[in-house]
C-alpha positions as CSV (number, residue, x, y, z in Angstrom):
1,I,105.5,93.8,204.5
2,I,102.5,91.4,205.2
3,A,103.7,89.3,201.7
4,V,105.7,89.2,198.6
5,D,104.9,87.2,196.1
6,T,103.2,87.5,192.5
7,P,99.7,88.1,192.3
8,S,99.3,84.5,190.8
9,N,101.3,83.1,193.6
10,L,99.5,85.3,196.5
11,S,95.9,84.2,195.0
12,R,97.1,80.5,195.1
13,I,98.2,80.9,198.6
14,F,95.5,82.6,200.3
15,E,92.2,81.8,198.6
16,D,90.0,78.8,198.7
17,N,88.4,79.1,195.4
18,S,89.2,79.4,192.0
19,A,87.4,81.6,189.4
20,I,87.0,81.3,186.2
21,S,85.1,83.2,182.8
22,V,83.2,81.1,180.8
23,T,81.2,82.2,177.9
24,A,79.0,79.7,175.9
25,V,76.4,80.1,173.5
26,G,73.0,78.8,174.4
27,K,69.8,79.1,176.3
28,E,70.5,80.6,179.5
29,E,68.1,78.9,181.4
30,E,69.3,75.9,180.6
31,I,73.1,76.7,180.9
32,S,72.6,77.9,184.2
33,N,70.5,74.2,185.0
34,I,73.7,72.5,184.1
35,I,76.6,74.5,185.4
36,K,74.7,74.7,188.7
37,S,74.0,70.9,189.0
38,I,77.8,70.3,189.1
39,D,78.4,69.3,192.6
40,G,81.5,71.7,193.8
41,I,80.3,75.1,192.3
42,T,80.4,77.8,195.1
43,L,79.5,81.0,192.8
44,F,77.8,81.1,189.8
45,E,76.3,84.5,187.9
46,A,76.0,85.8,184.1
47,E,78.5,88.7,183.7
48,G,77.2,89.6,180.4
49,R,75.8,88.6,176.8
50,E,77.3,89.5,173.0
51,N,74.8,87.9,170.6
52,D,73.7,84.2,171.9
53,A,77.2,84.0,174.3
54,I,76.8,84.9,177.5
55,R,79.7,85.3,179.5
56,Y,79.7,83.1,183.1
57,R,81.9,84.4,186.0
58,I,82.4,80.5,188.2
59,E,83.7,79.9,191.5
60,Y,84.8,76.6,192.8
61,K,86.8,75.1,195.6
62,R,90.4,75.4,194.7
63,E,91.1,71.2,195.5
64,N,88.5,70.5,193.0
65,D,89.4,72.0,189.8
66,L,86.2,71.8,187.6
67,R,87.0,73.1,184.7
68,G,86.9,70.0,182.5
69,V,83.2,69.0,184.2
70,I,81.9,72.5,183.1
71,S,83.4,72.0,179.1
72,T,82.3,68.0,178.8
73,S,79.1,69.3,180.5
74,L,78.7,72.1,178.6
75,A,79.9,70.9,175.4
76,G,78.3,67.1,175.4
77,K,74.6,68.9,175.8
78,G,75.5,71.3,172.7
79,Y,76.5,74.1,174.1
80,P,80.0,75.7,172.2
81,I,82.1,76.9,175.0
82,L,83.7,80.2,173.0
83,E,86.4,81.2,176.1
84,L,87.0,79.3,179.2
85,R,89.3,80.9,181.3
86,S,91.0,81.6,184.6
87,L,90.4,84.6,186.7
88,D,93.1,86.2,188.8
89,R,92.7,88.5,191.6
90,S,94.3,91.7,191.2
91,L,96.6,92.7,193.4
92,E,94.2,95.1,195.2
93,D,92.0,92.4,196.0
94,I,94.7,90.4,197.5
95,F,96.3,93.5,199.4
96,I,93.0,94.1,201.0
97,K,92.3,90.6,201.9
98,L,95.5,90.3,203.1
99,V,95.1,93.2,205.4
100,S,91.5,92.9,206.8
101,E,93.1,89.7,208.1
102,K,95.8,91.1,210.0
103,T,93.6,93.6,211.0
104,G,91.1,91.4,212.0
105,G,88.7,92.0,209.6
106,K,88.5,95.8,210.9
């Protein structure tokens, strides 16, 4: 046994980054520029589109909770946020990370 806990707690213990999904309405290029201008973003990618809404995956260092900054930045520029939610790692993702670390990434 490598670790025992809930997936959410294991994710917090073993991951440096937090990941969120944000769905916003607006022009993709303009929303991208706003998000990319926020300090601390480590990953930003569009994941899907439904009508005028675009879903993005955003990652940032766990110690800098950027959810408020992201939502304020988008809403302040007139881009409605339809959804903002945390993305927990799957149990499989956590297992792979733990086993990789124990075996030296082999």
